[in-house]
C-alpha positions in Angstrom: -9.1 -81.5 1.8 -7.7 -79.2 -0.5 -8.5 -75.6 0.7 -8.2 -72.2 -2.0 -8.0 -75.4 -5.0 -10.1 -78.0 -6.3 -6.8 -80.3 -6.9 -8.0 -81.1 -10.6 -6.0 -80.1 -13.8 -8.3 -80.8 -17.1 -6.1 -82.2 -20.1 -8.3 -81.7 -23.4 -7.0 -83.9 -26.7 -9.0 -81.8 -29.2 -7.8 -84.2 -32.2 -10.0 -87.2 -31.2 -12.3 -85.7 -28.4 -10.7 -86.8 -25.1 -9.8 -85.7 -21.6 -8.3 -86.8 -18.4 -8.1 -85.0 -15.2 -4.6 -84.6 -13.7 -4.0 -84.3 -10.0 -1.6 -82.5 -8.5 0.3 -82.4 -5.4 0.1 -79.5 -2.8 3.6 -79.3 -3.5 2.8 -77.7 -7.1 0.0 -75.5 -6.2 1.8 -73.9 -3.5 5.0 -73.8 -6.1 2.6 -72.1 -8.9 -0.4 -71.2 -7.1 -2.2 -70.1 -10.4 -2.8 -67.9 -12.9 0.7 -67.3 -15.2 2.5 -69.6 -13.7 1.0 -71.9 -13.4 0.4 -71.6 -17.4 3.9 -71.5 -18.2 4.5 -74.3 -16.0 2.2 -76.3 -18.6 3.8 -75.0 -21.7 7.3 -75.7 -20.5 6.2 -79.4 -20.0 3.8 -80.5 -22.0 4.7 -78.5 -25.5 7.6 -79.2 -27.7 10.2 -75.8 -28.6 9.2 -74.9 -32.3 5.8 -75.8 -32.9 3.5 -73.6 -35.2 1.5 -71.1 -33.0 -1.5 -72.1 -35.3 -1.0 -75.7 -36.1 -2.1 -78.6 -33.5 0.9 -79.2 -31.3 0.2 -75.2 -29.6 -0.7 -76.1 -26.2 -3.7 -74.1 -24.8 -3.7 -73.2 -21.2 -6.8 -71.8 -18.9 -5.9 -71.5 -15.5 -7.8 -70.0 -12.2 -5.8 -69.6 -9.2 -5.6 -70.2 -5.2 -7.6 -67.0 -4.3 -11.0 -67.5 -7.3 -13.9 -67.5 -5.7 -13.2 -65.6 -2.7 -15.2 -62.7 -1.9 -12.4 -60.4 -3.1 -12.6 -57.3 -5.3 -10.2 -58.4 -7.9 -10.1 -61.8 -7.4 -11.7 -62.7 -10.3 -9.3 -62.9 -12.9 -8.1 -66.0 -15.2 -5.3 -66.2 -17.9 -5.0 -67.5 -21.2 -1.8 -69.0 -22.5 0.0 -70.5 -25.6 2.9 -69.5 -27.7 1.9 -66.4 -29.4 0.9 -66.2 -32.9 1.8 -62.8 -33.3 5.4 -62.9 -31.2 5.7 -66.9 -32.3 7.0 -66.7 -28.0 5.4 -66.3 -24.8 1.7 -65.6 -25.4 -0.6 -64.7 -22.4 -3.2 -62.5 -21.6 -5.7 -61.7 -18.8 -9.5 -60.8 -18.2 -11.8 -60.7 -15.5 -15.4 -61.1 -15.2 -17.7 -64.1 -14.1 -15.8 -67.0 -16.3 -13.5 -68.0 -13.7 -15.3 -68.9 -10.8 -17.6 -70.4 -13.0 -14.6 -72.4 -14.3 -13.6 -73.2 -10.6 -17.0 -74.3 -9.4 -17.1 -76.8 -12.7 -14.6 -78.7 -10.6 -11.1 -77.3 -12.5 -8.5 -75.1 -11.5 -7.1 -75.1 -14.8 -7.7 -76.7 -18.2 -4.7 -77.8 -20.6 -6.1 -78.4 -24.5 -4.0 -79.9 -27.4 -4.9 -80.8 -30.9 -7.4 -79.7 -33.2 -10.7 -81.2 -33.5 -12.4 -82.5 -36.3 -15.3 -79.7 -36.5 -15.6 -76.9 -34.4 -16.8 -77.6 -31.3 -17.3 -76.2 -27.8 -16.4 -77.6 -24.7 -18.9 -77.8 -21.8 -17.4 -77.9 -18.3 -20.4 -78.6 -15.3 -20.0 -79.7 -12.1 -17.5 -82.3 -12.6 -18.5 -83.2 -16.2 -16.8 -82.4 -19.3 -18.9 -82.8 -22.6 -17.8 -81.7 -26.3 -20.7 -80.3 -28.0 -20.7 -79.3 -31.8 -20.7 -75.9 -33.1 -21.0 -75.9 -36.7 -23.5 -73.8 -36.4 -21.8 -71.6 -34.8 -18.7 -70.9 -37.0 -18.6 -68.2 -38.8 -20.8 -66.1 -36.4 -19.6 -63.3 -33.9 -19.7 -63.3 -30.5 -22.8 -61.5 -29.6 -24.5 -64.6 -31.8 -22.3 -67.4 -30.5 -23.6 -66.6 -26.7 -26.9 -66.4 -27.2 -27.4 -69.3 -29.3 -25.1 -71.4 -26.6 -27.1 -69.8 -23.7 -30.2 -70.6 -25.6 -29.8 -74.4 -26.7 -28.4 -75.2 -23.0 -31.2 -73.4 -21.4 -28.7 -71.6 -18.9 -28.7 -67.8 -18.9 -26.3 -67.9 -15.7 -23.8 -69.3 -17.8 -20.4 -68.2 -18.4 -18.2 -68.1 -21.7 -15.2 -67.4 -23.2 -15.8 -67.2 -27.1 -14.1 -66.2 -30.2 -15.7 -64.7 -33.3 -14.7 -64.3 -36.9 -11.7 -62.9 -36.2 -10.2 -66.3 -34.3 -11.7 -68.2 -37.0 -9.8 -66.1 -39.8 -6.5 -66.7 -37.5 -5.9 -62.6 -37.6 -2.9 -62.6 -35.7 -3.8 -61.0 -32.8 -7.5 -62.1 -32.3 -8.2 -61.9 -28.7 -11.0 -64.8 -26.6 -13.9 -62.7 -25.4 -15.8 -63.1 -22.1 -19.4 -62.2 -21.7 -19.0 -59.8 -24.9 -16.7 -57.0 -22.9 -14.2 -59.0 -21.4 -11.3 -59.7 -23.4 -8.0 -61.9 -23.0 -5.8 -59.4 -25.8 -3.1 -58.6 -27.3 -1.1 -61.7 -28.2 -3.7 -63.7 -30.1 -5.3 -65.9 -28.0 -8.4 -66.3 -30.2 -6.2 -67.3 -33.4 -4.9 -70.2 -31.2 -8.8 -71.2 -30.5 -9.8 -70.5 -34.3 -6.5 -72.6 -35.7 -8.3 -75.7 -33.1 -11.5 -75.5 -34.1 -12.6 -74.3 -30.8 -15.3 -71.6 -30.4 -15.9 -71.4 -27.3 -15.2 -72.9 -23.5 -18.6 -72.9 -22.0 -18.4 -73.2 -18.0 -21.7 -73.3 -15.4 -20.3 -74.4 -11.7 -22.4 -75.4 -8.5 -19.5 -76.9 -6.9 -18.2 -75.4 -3.7 -15.4 -73.8 -2.7 -13.3 -74.7 0.4 -11.2 -72.3 1.7 -9.3 -72.1 5.0 -10.7 -68.8 6.9 -14.3 -67.3 5.1 -14.6 -64.9 8.2 -11.4 -63.3 7.0 -12.0 -63.2 3.4 -15.3 -61.5 4.3 -13.7 -59.0 6.7 -10.7 -57.7 3.9 -13.8 -58.0 1.6 -16.1 -55.7 3.9 -12.7 -53.1 4.3 -12.3 -52.6 0.7 -16.3 -51.9 0.2 -16.1 -49.8 3.3 -13.1 -47.7 2.4 -13.3 -47.5 -1.7 -14.5 -44.2 -1.7 -11.4 -42.4 0.7 -8.9 -44.4 -2.1 -8.0 -42.1 -5.1 -7.7 -44.7 -7.9 -11.2 -46.3 -6.6 -12.7 -43.0 -6.8 -11.6 -42.8 -10.2 -12.3 -45.8 -11.6 -16.0 -46.0 -9.4 -16.7 -42.4 -11.6 -15.0 -42.8 -14.7 -13.6 -46.2 -15.5 -10.1 -46.5 -17.1 -11.1 -43.4 -19.2 -12.2 -40.8 -16.9 -8.7 -41.8 -15.8 -6.3 -41.7 -18.0 -6.8 -39.3 -21.1 -6.5 -35.4 -19.7 -4.3 -36.6 -17.0 -1.7 -37.9 -19.7 -2.4 -35.1 -21.8 -1.5 -32.5 -19.6 1.4 -34.6 -18.4 3.0 -34.8 -22.2 2.8 -38.8 -21.9 -0.4 -39.3 -24.5 0.5 -41.5 -27.6 -0.5 -39.0 -30.3 0.3 -39.6 -34.1 2.3 -43.1 -33.7 4.1 -41.8 -30.9 5.4 -38.5 -33.3 3.9 -36.7 -29.7 2.1 -36.5 -26.2 -0.4 -34.3 -26.4 -3.5 -34.3 -28.7 -5.0 -30.7 -29.0 -8.3 -31.8 -28.9 -8.3 -34.5 -26.2 -11.2 -32.7 -24.8 -13.3 -34.3 -28.1 -12.5 -38.2 -26.7 -12.9 -37.7 -23.4 -14.7 -39.6 -20.4 -17.1 -36.3 -20.1 -17.5 -36.4 -24.1 -18.7 -40.4 -24.2 -20.5 -39.2 -20.8 -22.8 -36.6 -23.3 -23.1 -39.0 -26.2 -23.2 -42.8 -26.0 -23.1 -43.7 -22.1 -25.4 -45.4 -20.7 -24.4 -47.4 -17.9 -21.5 -49.2 -15.9 -21.1 -52.7 -15.2 -18.7 -55.1 -13.4 -16.8 -58.1 -12.6 -17.2 -60.7 -10.0 -17.4 -59.8 -6.3 -16.0 -55.8 -7.6 -18.1 -53.4 -6.2 -16.1 -50.7 -8.2 -18.2 -51.4 -11.5 -15.1 -49.8 -13.7 -16.6 -51.0 -17.0 -18.3 -48.6 -19.5 -21.5 -49.4 -21.3 -22.5 -47.7 -24.3 -25.6 -47.6 -26.6 -27.4 -45.7 -29.6 -25.8 -42.7 -31.1 -25.0 -42.1 -35.1 -23.6 -45.7 -35.6 -26.6 -47.4 -32.6 -24.4 -49.1 -30.7 -25.4 -52.5 -29.3 -25.1 -52.1 -25.5 -23.8 -55.8 -24.6 -20.7 -55.1 -26.0 -20.1 -52.5 -23.4 -18.0 -49.7 -24.1 -14.3 -48.5 -24.5 -11.6 -48.1 -22.2 -8.6 -45.9 -22.0 -6.3 -48.0 -24.5 -9.1 -48.4 -26.8 -9.8 -45.0 -26.8 -5.8 -43.9 -27.3 -5.7 -46.5 -29.9 -8.4 -45.2 -32.1 -8.3 -41.8 -30.9 -5.4 -39.6 -30.2 -2.9 -41.6 -31.7 -4.6 -42.2 -35.0 -5.8 -38.2 -34.8 -9.2 -38.5 -34.8 -11.5 -36.7 -32.6 -14.9 -38.5 -32.8 -15.6 -40.4 -29.1 -18.8 -42.1 -31.4 -16.3 -43.4 -34.2 -13.8 -44.6 -30.8 -17.1 -46.4 -29.4 -17.9 -48.3 -32.2 -14.6 -49.4 -32.8 -14.5 -51.0 -29.3 -17.7 -53.0 -30.4 -16.7 -54.2 -33.9 -14.0 -55.5 -32.2 -15.5 -57.1 -29.4 -18.2 -58.5 -31.5 -15.4 -60.2 -33.8 -13.1 -60.7 -31.4 -9.6 -58.5 -32.0 -7.9 -56.9 -29.6 -8.3 -53.2 -30.1 -4.8 -51.8 -28.9 -2.9 -54.1 -32.0 -5.8 -53.4 -34.3 -5.4 -49.7 -33.7 -1.9 -49.5 -33.9 -1.6 -52.0 -36.7 -4.0 -49.3 -38.6 -2.5 -46.3 -37.0 1.2 -48.1 -38.8 -0.6 -48.1 -42.1 -1.9 -44.5 -41.6 1.6 -43.3 -41.1 2.7 -45.6 -44.6 0.1 -44.2 -45.8 1.1 -40.3 -45.3 4.5 -40.9 -46.2 4.2 -42.6 -49.3 5.2 -45.7 -48.8 1.3 -47.1 -49.8 -1.3 -45.8 -52.0 -4.9 -45.9 -52.2 -4.0 -48.7 -54.9 -2.8 -50.4 -51.6 -5.5 -49.5 -49.5 -8.0 -50.3 -52.4 -9.1 -47.0 -52.3 -9.4 -45.6 -49.2 -8.5 -42.3 -48.3 -6.2 -43.8 -45.0 -5.0 -40.0 -43.7 -4.2 -39.9 -40.1 -7.6 -38.8 -38.5 -10.0 -40.6 -41.0 -12.4 -42.3 -38.3 -14.2 -44.2 -41.3 -11.7 -45.5 -42.8 -10.4 -47.1 -39.5 -14.1 -49.2 -38.6 -14.2 -50.3 -42.6 -10.7 -51.8 -41.9 -11.6 -52.8 -38.3 -14.0 -55.2 -40.7 -11.3 -56.0 -43.5 -9.2 -57.6 -41.0 -11.3 -59.6 -39.1 -12.6 -61.1 -42.5 -9.4 -60.8 -43.9 -10.6 -59.4 -47.1 -8.2 -57.2 -49.3 -6.0 -55.0 -47.5 -7.2 -56.2 -43.9 -5.9 -59.7 -44.6 -2.2 -58.1 -45.0 -2.9 -56.0 -41.3 -4.0 -59.2 -40.3 -0.6 -60.4 -40.0 0.4 -57.6 -37.5 2.4 -54.8 -37.9 6.2 -56.4 -38.5 4.7 -58.8 -41.3 3.0 -55.6 -42.9 6.0 -54.1 -42.9 7.4 -56.6 -44.8 4.7 -56.3 -47.7 5.1 -52.8 -47.4 8.9 -52.6 -48.0 11.7 -51.2 -45.8 11.0 -48.0 -45.7 8.1 -48.9 -43.6 10.0 -50.3 -40.6 11.3 -46.6 -39.1 6.9 -46.3 -38.4 7.4 -49.5 -36.1 6.2 -49.3 -32.6 6.4 -52.7 -31.4 8.7 -55.3 -29.0 8.6 -59.0 -30.1 6.2 -57.9 -32.9 3.8 -56.4 -30.8 2.4 -52.9 -30.6 2.9 -50.4 -27.8 0.1 -49.9 -25.5 -1.2 -46.3 -25.1 1.5 -45.1 -23.3 4.3 -42.7 -23.9 7.7 -44.4 -22.8 10.0 -41.4 -22.9 8.0 -39.8 -20.6 7.5 -42.9 -18.1 10.6 -44.5 -18.4 9.6 -47.1 -16.3 7.5 -48.1 -19.2 10.5 -48.0 -21.5 11.3 -50.8 -19.4 8.3 -52.1 -19.6 7.9 -52.5 -23.2 11.2 -53.8 -23.3 11.2 -56.5 -21.1 7.3 -57.8 -20.8 7.6 -61.9 -21.9 4.5 -61.2 -24.6 6.0 -58.1 -26.3 5.3 -54.2 -25.5 2.9 -54.7 -22.4 2.0 -51.7 -20.2 0.5 -53.5 -17.4 4.2 -55.2 -16.7 4.9 -52.7 -13.5 3.3 -50.0 -11.6 3.3 -46.5 -13.7 6.0 -43.8 -12.4 3.9 -40.7 -11.8 2.3 -41.4 -8.3 5.6 -42.5 -6.9 7.4 -39.5 -7.9 9.9 -38.0 -4.7 7.0 -35.9 -2.9 3.9 -38.1 -4.5 1.4 -39.9 -2.2 2.1 -43.3 -3.4 5.5 -43.3 -2.4 4.7 -44.8 0.7 3.3 -48.2 -0.8 6.7 -49.6 -2.0 7.9 -49.1 1.5 7.5 -52.8 2.3 9.6 -54.1 -0.7 12.5 -51.9 0.2 12.0 -48.9 -2.1 12.3 -45.8 0.7 12.3 -42.9 -1.9 10.5 -41.6 -5.3 12.2 -41.4 -8.2 11.8 -39.3 -11.2 9.8 -40.5 -14.1 12.3 -39.9 -16.3 15.1 -41.7 -15.0 17.0 -44.6 -16.5 19.5 -45.2 -13.1 20.5 -48.1 -11.7 18.0 -47.1 -8.8 15.3 -46.8 -11.6 16.2 -50.8 -12.9 15.6 -51.5 -9.0 12.6 -50.1 -8.9 11.4 -51.7 -12.2 12.7 -55.1 -11.1 10.3 -55.0 -7.7 7.8 -53.7 -9.3 7.5 -56.4 -11.9 7.6 -59.0 -9.6 4.5 -57.5 -7.9 2.7 -57.2 -11.0 3.9 -61.2 -12.2 2.7 -62.0 -8.7 -0.8 -60.8 -9.6 -1.3 -62.3 -13.2 -0.4 -65.4 -11.3 -2.8 -64.5 -8.7 -5.4 -63.6 -10.9 -6.2 -60.1 -8.9 -6.9 -57.3 -10.8 -3.9 -54.5 -10.6 -6.4 -51.7 -9.7 -7.4 -53.2 -6.5 -4.2 -54.6 -5.3 -0.7 -53.3 -5.3 1.0 -50.2 -5.1 -0.8 -47.2 -5.3 -4.1 -49.5 -4.7 -6.7 -49.7 -1.6 -5.6 -53.5 -1.0 -2.0 -53.4 -0.3 0.9 -55.6 -0.5 0.2 -56.9 3.0 -3.3 -57.5 2.2 -2.1 -60.0 -0.4 -0.4 -61.8 2.2 -3.3 -62.2 4.5 -5.2 -63.1 1.4 -3.3 -66.4 0.6 -2.8 -67.3 4.3 -6.9 -67.0 4.6 -7.9 -68.8 1.1 -5.5 -71.8 1.8 -4.8 -72.2 5.1 -0.5 -71.6 4.4 1.9 -69.9 6.7 3.1 -67.4 4.0 4.7 -63.9 4.1 5.9 -61.0 1.7 9.2 -62.7 0.7 7.2 -65.6 -0.6 4.9 -64.5 -2.9 7.5 -61.9 -4.0 9.6 -65.0 -5.3 6.8 -66.6 -6.8 6.7 -63.1 -8.9 10.2 -63.2 -10.1 9.2 -67.4 -10.7 6.5 -66.1 -12.5 8.4 -63.9 -14.6 11.5 -66.1 -14.9 8.8 -68.9 -16.6 8.4 -66.9 -19.2 11.6 -66.1 -19.9 12.7 -69.8 -20.2 9.7 -70.0 -23.0 11.1 -67.6 -24.6 14.5 -68.6 -24.5 13.8 -72.0 -25.6 11.9 -70.1 -28.7 15.0 -68.9 -29.8 14.2 -65.2 -28.0 17.0 -63.3 -26.4 18.8 -60.1 -25.4 18.2 -58.5 -29.0 14.4 -59.2 -29.1 14.4 -56.5 -26.0 15.2 -53.7 -27.7 12.8 -50.5 -28.4 12.3 -49.2 -31.8 13.4 -46.3 -33.2 10.6 -44.4 -32.7 11.7 -43.6 -29.0 15.4 -42.8 -29.4 13.9 -39.7 -31.3 12.3 -36.6 -29.9 8.6 -35.9 -28.6 7.2 -33.5 -30.7 4.2 -32.8 -29.2 3.1 -31.5 -25.5 5.4 -30.3 -22.2 7.9 -32.3 -23.1 8.2 -31.8 -26.5 12.0 -32.6 -27.4 12.4 -35.3 -24.6 13.9 -38.6 -26.1 15.3 -41.8 -24.8 19.3 -42.1 -24.4 20.1 -45.1 -26.4 23.3 -45.9 -24.6 21.8 -45.3 -21.3 18.8 -47.9 -22.3 21.4 -50.1 -23.4 23.3 -49.8 -19.8 20.1 -49.8 -18.0 19.3 -53.1 -19.5 22.9 -54.7 -18.3 21.6 -53.3 -14.8 18.3 -55.4 -15.4 19.6 -58.9 -16.2 22.4 -59.1 -13.5 19.4 -58.4 -11.4 17.3 -60.9 -12.3 20.5 -63.3 -12.5 20.4 -63.8 -16.4 23.1 -63.5 -18.5 24.3 -60.0 -19.7 24.7 -61.2 -23.2 21.9 -63.6 -24.1 18.9 -62.5 -21.4 18.7 -66.1 -21.0 18.5 -66.8 -17.0 21.4 -68.5 -15.2 21.6 -72.3 -13.7 22.0 -70.6 -10.1 18.9 -68.1 -10.0 16.8 -71.3 -11.5 17.6 -73.3 -8.8 17.1 -70.5 -6.2 13.6 -70.3 -7.6 13.6 -73.9 -7.6 12.0 -74.4 -11.6 15.5 -75.5 -12.3 13.8 -79.3 -12.8 10.1 -79.1 -13.6 10.2 -83.1 -13.5 9.6 -82.4 -9.5 6.2 -81.7 -10.0 
């Protein structure tokens, strides 16, 4: 009997509302284990190159992992993947919550979806049953209404779902998938893929028992986390203030808080958008994910916008995108933007960055009030930003242009706007400054989904003499390294850390609970997999799985025509920062391009193209995917 997985993959054809159940071998599960790697396998084997990401031939994959359903803090995430409508390359997004455990207990490790339903539907998965339910009455409604009505008609308050709002239905290219109104599979436009398939939601209610090899050991690991959580600096900060309490003012002090569309690294009114300000105004509680004692999710209510607590509250990325980066100093505007994005199903980073791009175009005369339909789109106009969130979700007027994303909007605005673009592979920067944290420069450049901030560990805790340096000893990094460093040694540092973060995406583990600078260390990951599956594993096998995960995604990009040119950073990062203690700091273009050479060599990819070499694919056991 399988341990750590059900052995069943659900393959759905929405066009004729049919399905089949695939059974994969232990060899398959040990090679891919779940999450990102498993999703990439199905995208490579079930989807043709060149398909329209908003067409019926795009393949949508939802995956859990061999650790899903264990009592481990952080083992509650899942992957949603497809060809991205935003980048037209690899689309992948992870989220936490409670859905993954219900999906696995419903009997399935993964769901692979093709086609387009003849009318709006939602998919109900319950104890090995697969039921297609009509969703015509839900189409046109937001995520809150959708969740309420589905629970009401099925008579079960405990079921979990991932659903889209109007943004996904209207094919906004960065629409996201929302789980329990508070957790988002964001960034890459997976909500638009749902909408293109007439798929309103996937609903899971699982009661089937999950089998694991050593439940006693899993319980010991869970107990260890709970007992030592209050002693660890990251857990302490997250428990007190979530990601907003951790990042905003610290980043400002370090000169790496994105400000005014990445012109600067410090915001002179940062205290007005801090966690302390949120506490003084609209914060009313906290929520959590399955089996996690940290409870880092904010819950906001009331205030001048009468916030709905069902939609939670803003994390750091939302606060940065709708705060300092657009020069907004009102925490309640930020909280409302978060609510609207979760309600309609919009990625908060991409939405905020797209509006900020439009603001810079407006302030520089590239667009005017005639283009914006009368909106005074100056930096700092939070009310205008809120109005645009609505217009984007419904593709109304000027919002329809912004719904296409920054790069496509720039094509409409004209060539003068392109100097204001802060994207890689058409995906916007997250709220971390790559000139002050050079590992983020590599992350933005080399993430397969486009600019992304969780591609590897961030620099600051790992500088020489800082507290987290010993966490990397097990992978052979024995010294700290400066945050501002593009040397070959920093590239090595990034490569090994990227393996770790890719591994976490495949094991569906939260990077706030495990990994470098976290309470669960790398040795614990080995213990977790062994306890869940009974496999005798090692850190070498898991690090190889991390590299396999990154390389599988790169194969998808290569098949879609992406190459080294698509890894280049935009012009802004080669210009000096204008505010903060790092004023004047910029990336050196030649050093960065040389660093890319080293990266491709270390990964076993062609330096001129960034395409993986055959020998490395053989080493990673993915040169022939037909063997699985």
